[in-house]
VEXGUMAR-999336 format. One line per 2 residues: their letters; for each residue x, y, z of C-alpha. Coordinates in nm, 4 decimals, padded with zeros to 6 digits, m for minus. Layout:
# residues N
A	X,Y,Z; ...
This chain:
# residues 286
ML	m01.3918,03.0860,m04.6097; m01.0412,03.1085,m04.7938
QE	m01.1993,02.8814,m05.0306; m01.5573,03.0779,m05.0705
LH	m01.3482,03.3725,m05.1171; m01.1995,03.1789,m05.4530
RT	m01.5304,03.0772,m05.5424; m01.7024,03.4375,m05.5510
LF	m01.7420,03.5908,m05.8718; m01.8153,03.9765,m05.9517
AV	m02.0397,04.0327,m06.2926; m02.0294,04.4354,m06.3995
DD	m02.1459,04.6038,m06.7041; m01.9130,04.5777,m06.9466
KS	m01.9075,04.6054,m07.3645; m01.7483,04.3470,m07.6259
WR	m01.4221,04.4325,m07.8277; m01.7209,04.4355,m08.1116
GK	m01.8496,04.7619,m07.9029; m02.1749,04.5296,m07.8127
KA	m02.2889,04.5426,m07.4442; m02.1935,04.2754,m07.2121
TL	m02.1218,04.1553,m06.9018; m01.7594,04.1216,m06.7249
LF	m01.7661,03.7986,m06.4858; m01.4318,03.7824,m06.3186
SL	m01.3014,03.6404,m05.9848; m01.2412,03.8354,m05.6217
IS	m00.8901,03.6725,m05.5753; m00.6495,03.4836,m05.8058
RS	m00.4376,03.2938,m05.5531; m00.3893,03.2708,m05.2250
RE	m00.1039,03.0741,m04.9751; m00.1456,02.9560,m04.6344
ET	00.1087,02.8515,m04.4095; 00.0857,02.4776,m04.2490
EE	00.3024,02.3862,m03.9698; 00.5426,02.0539,m04.0375
EG	00.3146,01.8414,m03.8503; 00.0366,01.9464,m04.0842
GE	m00.1446,02.2104,m03.8385; m00.2291,02.5528,m03.9491
AG	00.0587,02.8529,m03.8406; m00.2152,03.0971,m03.8634
WI	m00.0888,03.3274,m04.1716; m00.2667,03.3712,m04.5087
EW	m00.2002,03.5550,m04.7917; m00.3741,03.5949,m05.0689
EF	m00.3977,03.8577,m05.4103; m00.7214,04.0443,m05.5508
TP	m00.7198,03.9952,m05.9329; m00.6855,04.3228,m06.1498
DA	m01.0332,04.3121,m06.2020; m01.1426,04.2897,m05.8303
RK	m00.9045,04.6221,m05.7866; m01.0418,04.8256,m06.0037
LI	m01.3824,04.7354,m05.8469; m01.2858,04.8316,m05.4971
QA	m01.0934,05.1449,m05.5783; m01.4274,05.2748,m05.7224
SE	m01.6159,05.4124,m05.4855; m01.9290,05.4126,m05.6584
TY	m01.9264,05.0132,m05.5829; m01.7400,04.9801,m05.3091
AV	m01.7828,05.0659,m04.9465; m01.5837,05.1469,m04.6379
LN	m01.8044,05.0133,m04.2791; m01.6877,05.0814,m03.9246
RQ	m01.6612,04.7711,m03.7907; m01.7286,04.9098,m03.4326
AV	m02.0797,05.0745,m03.6078; m02.1878,04.7688,m03.7586
LG	m02.1733,04.5964,m03.4760; m02.3535,04.8925,m03.2535
FR	m02.6649,04.9182,m03.4363; m02.9860,04.7911,m03.3048
SN	m03.1824,04.8005,m03.5795; m03.1514,04.6141,m03.9205
YA	m03.3225,04.9068,m04.0951; m03.0402,05.0958,m03.9459
LK	m02.7679,04.9208,m04.0838; m02.9163,04.8915,m04.4427
LY	m02.9745,05.2540,m04.4831; m02.6219,05.2796,m04.3176
EL	m02.4685,05.0598,m04.5886; m02.6200,05.2755,m04.8482
GA	m02.5244,05.6119,m04.7313; m02.1767,05.4440,m04.7059
LR	m02.1733,05.3273,m05.0557; m02.2946,05.6823,m05.1689
LH	m02.1150,05.9332,m04.9059; m01.7812,06.0363,m05.1694
RR	m02.0304,06.0633,m05.4943; m02.0671,06.4127,m05.6581
QA	m02.4452,06.3433,m05.5531; m02.4321,06.1517,m05.2255
TW	m02.8361,06.0890,m05.2500; m03.0777,05.7745,m05.2586
RG	m03.3626,05.8291,m05.4056; m03.6491,05.5833,m05.4836
DM	m04.0497,05.4898,m05.4404; m04.1823,05.2900,m05.1623
QA	m04.1505,04.9565,m05.3348; m03.7949,05.0448,m05.3636
LR	m03.7422,05.1406,m05.0168; m03.8961,04.8331,m04.8765
AA	m03.6590,04.6722,m05.0985; m03.3499,04.8703,m05.0030
LG	m03.4099,04.8139,m04.6296; m03.5596,04.4661,m04.6384
IP	m03.9240,04.5674,m04.5015; m04.1775,04.3073,m04.5569
PE	m04.4964,04.4803,m04.7799; m04.6932,04.3869,m04.4801
VY	m04.5525,04.5341,m04.2178; m04.6273,04.9474,m04.1248
TD	m04.8294,05.0201,m04.4309; m04.9328,05.3034,m04.3175
FA	m04.6539,05.5576,m04.4729; m04.6064,05.7668,m04.0492
QL	m04.6219,05.4479,m03.8907; m04.3171,05.3293,m04.1308
RR	m04.2126,05.7120,m04.0598; m04.2007,05.6943,m03.6931
KV	m04.1183,05.3283,m03.6165; m03.8241,05.2936,m03.9260
LE	m03.6791,05.6028,m04.0893; m03.6969,05.8134,m03.7798
KA	m03.5340,05.5334,m03.5324; m03.2813,05.4264,m03.8298
KS	m03.1814,05.8417,m03.8474; m03.1260,05.8668,m03.4383
EI	m02.8868,05.5799,m03.4597; m02.7081,05.6601,m03.7420
DQ	m02.6556,06.0034,m03.6777; m02.4887,05.8669,m03.3334
LA	m02.2911,05.5858,m03.4639; m02.2027,05.6438,m03.8168
HF	m01.9638,05.8752,m03.9690; m02.1910,06.0770,m04.1960
RV	m02.5725,06.2086,m04.0932; m02.9069,06.1240,m04.2962
EW	m03.1855,06.3048,m04.3796; m03.4663,06.2707,m04.6156
RE	m03.7211,06.4277,m04.8594; m04.0599,06.3128,m04.8851
IR	m04.1885,06.3563,m05.2318; m04.5311,06.4122,m05.2577
QG	m04.8914,06.2957,m05.5272; m05.1337,06.4957,m05.3230
RT	m05.1065,06.3789,m04.9611; m04.9324,06.0630,m05.0567
VT	m04.5859,06.0190,m05.0233; m04.4452,05.8273,m05.3389
EL	m04.0690,05.8675,m05.3228; m03.7995,05.9070,m05.0604
EF	m03.4546,06.0529,m05.1391; m03.2071,06.0367,m04.9071
RF	m02.9332,06.2705,m04.8664; m02.5905,06.1923,m04.6496
EP	m02.3067,06.4367,m04.5358; m01.9907,06.3849,m04.4032
KG	m01.9755,06.4778,m03.9976; m01.7256,06.7689,m03.9435
AP	m01.4391,06.7467,m03.6857; m01.5969,06.7645,m03.3428
EV	m01.8815,06.5478,m03.4771; m01.6366,06.2667,m03.5605
IE	m01.4822,06.3000,m03.2293; m01.8047,06.2554,m03.0263
TV	m01.9076,05.9510,m03.2857; m01.5652,05.7931,m03.1637
AE	m01.6247,05.8552,m02.7946; m01.9594,05.6669,m02.8399
LD	m01.8205,05.4034,m02.9932; m01.5495,05.3323,m02.7762
RH	m01.8430,05.3758,m02.4856; m02.0429,05.0607,m02.3562
SA	m02.3458,05.0064,m02.5392; m02.5554,05.0564,m02.2579
GR	m02.6707,05.3493,m02.1523; m02.6723,05.4316,m02.5794
HA	m02.9826,05.5012,m02.6208; m03.0611,05.7247,m02.3461
RR	m02.7777,05.9269,m02.4529; m02.9206,05.9185,m02.8119
EG	m03.2471,06.0157,m02.6629; m03.0665,06.2570,m02.4200
TV	m03.2537,06.1309,m02.1470; m02.9366,06.0468,m01.9192
ET	m03.0017,06.1153,m01.5246; m02.7040,06.2872,m01.3832
IA	m02.6408,06.1757,m01.0223; m02.5075,06.3650,m00.7900
AG	m02.3186,06.2147,m00.4772; m02.3960,06.3371,m00.1863
QG	m02.2995,06.2670,00.1996; m02.1778,05.9278,00.2459
AI	m02.2164,05.7915,m00.1059; m02.0303,05.5324,m00.2539
PG	m01.8042,05.6276,m00.5377; m01.7492,05.4295,m00.8680
PS	m01.4974,05.2265,m00.9432; m01.1426,05.4868,m01.1169
KA	m01.0641,05.1021,m01.3601; m00.9530,05.3589,m01.6291
VA	m00.7231,05.5858,m01.4042; m00.4594,05.3148,m01.3072
SR	m00.4366,05.1371,m01.6472; m00.5297,05.4650,m01.8706
KP	m00.2253,05.4762,m02.1438; 00.0414,05.7763,m02.1578
PE	m00.1229,06.0447,m02.3802; 00.0109,06.0088,m02.7333
AS	00.1670,06.2811,m02.9394; m00.0654,06.5770,m03.0642
FP	m00.0819,06.6990,m03.4029; 00.1992,06.7995,m03.5749
RG	00.2922,07.2012,m03.5906; 00.4765,07.1734,m03.9216
SL	00.4780,07.0425,m04.1944; 00.3652,06.6244,m04.2190
RY	00.6317,06.5349,m04.5066; 00.9219,06.4845,m04.2409
GD	00.9811,06.2797,m03.9350; 00.8408,05.9530,m03.7706
TE	00.5528,06.1090,m03.5722; 00.4302,06.2713,m03.8912
SE	00.4068,05.9704,m04.0863; 00.1258,05.8340,m03.9808
FR	m00.1096,06.1439,m04.0310; 00.0420,06.1744,m04.4186
SI	m00.0383,05.8540,m04.4638; m00.4250,05.9439,m04.3920
GR	m00.3876,06.3166,m04.5603; m00.2636,06.0983,m04.8940
EH	m00.5269,05.8343,m04.9108; m00.8321,06.0170,m04.7680
GG	m00.7317,06.3611,m04.9070; m00.8350,06.3297,m05.2686
GW	m00.4777,06.4091,m05.3833; m00.4606,06.7481,m05.2185
DV	m00.1514,06.8626,m05.0797; m00.1346,06.6930,m04.7081
DM	00.0236,07.0532,m04.5615; m00.2915,07.2389,m04.6848
IA	m00.5232,07.0380,m04.5348; m00.3595,07.0255,m04.2405
DG	m00.3360,07.3855,m04.2763; m00.7227,07.4039,m04.2413
FR	m00.7205,07.1449,m04.0066; m00.5800,07.3305,m03.7392
SH	m00.7440,07.6439,m03.8235; m01.0735,07.4496,m03.8164
MG	m01.0067,07.3011,m03.4610; m00.8465,07.5920,m03.2899
ER	m00.8198,07.5017,m02.8972; m00.9673,07.1941,m02.9429
LE	m00.7167,07.0429,m03.1246; m00.4370,07.0464,m02.8188
KL	m00.6505,06.8095,m02.6230; m00.6629,06.5815,m02.8870
RG	m00.4957,06.2599,m02.8461; m00.4692,05.9055,m02.9904
AK	m00.7890,05.7378,m03.2041; m01.0029,06.0575,m03.1713
LM	m00.6771,06.2467,m03.2745; m00.6825,05.9948,m03.5798
AA	m01.0603,05.9980,m03.6702; m01.0688,06.3637,m03.6300
WK	m00.7741,06.3866,m03.9032; m00.9800,06.1689,m04.1144
GF	m01.3099,06.3018,m04.1088; m01.1779,06.6084,m04.1983
CE	m00.9792,06.5062,m04.4821; m01.2882,06.3449,m04.6407
GW	m01.4757,06.6292,m04.5787; m01.2219,06.8580,m04.7268
VN	m01.2606,06.6091,m05.0433; m01.6514,06.6381,m05.0238
RR	m01.6541,07.0294,m05.0163; m01.3899,07.1293,m05.2744
GR	m01.3733,06.8044,m05.5247; m01.0341,06.6560,m05.6353
PQ	m00.7471,06.8781,m05.7675; m00.7440,06.9313,m06.1364
């Protein structure tokens, strides 16, 4: 895998020193270092360094997307995964949309031309199912608009919107649950079974092994203290350059009493989602 990374090349549109249209070709990583034991065995520690051009490419949100590993593994539909990748790539642009004709849509989602030739079938079998999975597992929602010529759908425009903090919390909770029953929860068909006389209680495996509650969201400034440092780092990384304490005040106001009940991964996910939503609503500070 390391050797494959060394062979990976990127090609992007650029201009030559003469101002002519050109293609810039560069490597992903410049060098790597792999520890080995004296006997020649692997020690399991690998270091690598991105090239300067690769770092610029990765920092540009229009060409680099952050994908949630749990969400990627949770998708059951390949079409949903493809649409999720499109959304993650465009989520933080000023216009978080993707528009294309039917041929472009099929190419983007990997739909063979001979499959779902009727749009009503394509909508039911592909788009609606992909949307329901993304809305359940992704950190954003997806909607689409059908553009018609007469009665025929000629183009589709997809819009991707980040979820608010409460929705992000529910998404994180869903990703932590077992995939069994996920479809039923998505469709709202989960049955509630009342335990009557003589019922056998289910196992309570999480009670004994559950870790103690972690720290709650800080009440004061995020600029000081060890507990605040992790929240401060998330705010700086995902807050788009806004003052982290300003975002924190907005987060506390938005969450209200619900904030006191959040701990651990759910709290971190809610804070990160709120920071990203803050930037999407307000843009970057001038």
